[in-house]
N, C-alpha and C positions, 0 to 999 in steps of 0.2 A: 299739563300745567295745573296748578292748584291755587286755592284761595287761602291766603295767610292773614291772620288777624294779629295785629301788634298793638301794644300799649306804647305810646310815644310821649316822652317827657322832654321838655326843652330847657329846663332850668335845673341846675346850673350849667349842665352840658346836655346835648341831645343824646338820649338813650332810647334804644329800641328793645323791647322785650316781646319775644314771640309768645303769644298766648295759645293759639290754636291753629289748626290747618284743616281745610275741607276740600273735597273734590267737586262739590256742586255749589253754584252761586247762591241758590236759595237757602241752603243750610247756613252758609257763611254769613249771608246778609241778616238772617234772623238772629243769629248768635251775636253779631257785631252790634245790632240794635239793642239787644238785651244788655250787653256789657256797657254800652254807652249810657243806658238808663241807670245802671248800677253806679257808674262813676260820674253821674251828673253833677254832684257836689264837689268833685275834685277838679279844681280849675287848672291844676298843674299837668294833668294827663289828658291825652287824646286817644281814642280807639280808632285805628285805621285798618281797613281791609284792602288787600292788594292782590292782584292776579299776576302770578309770576311762575317761571319755570322751576325755580328752586328757592330755598330759604335765602341763600346768598344773593340771588337776583332780586328778590323782594326787598332785602335790606339796601341794596344798591339803588333801587328805584325810590325808596323812602328817603334816602340821603341826598338824592339829586336836588340841586338848586335850580328851580324853574323861574323863568321870567314871569313877572306879574302880567296878568291879563290886561289888555288895553282897556282903558276907561273911555266912556263917551266924552268926546271933546278933547281927546289927547292929540289930535292932529295939528 
């Protein structure tokens, strides 16, 4: 399994652009933080790092719609 770094834009449609791929978490984490710092002024894009078996699996995980986390007092 590898660590993939993607640039994600939501507007006008969701687009995933693979930027880089790493075998170790440490290298991927450092690089993702560098890319986030470089794109800090670009409000349209996000940098996401994901651990997946393949590029296709990473994109499937990034496109997954997840339920929002429960908030305190939601019961």
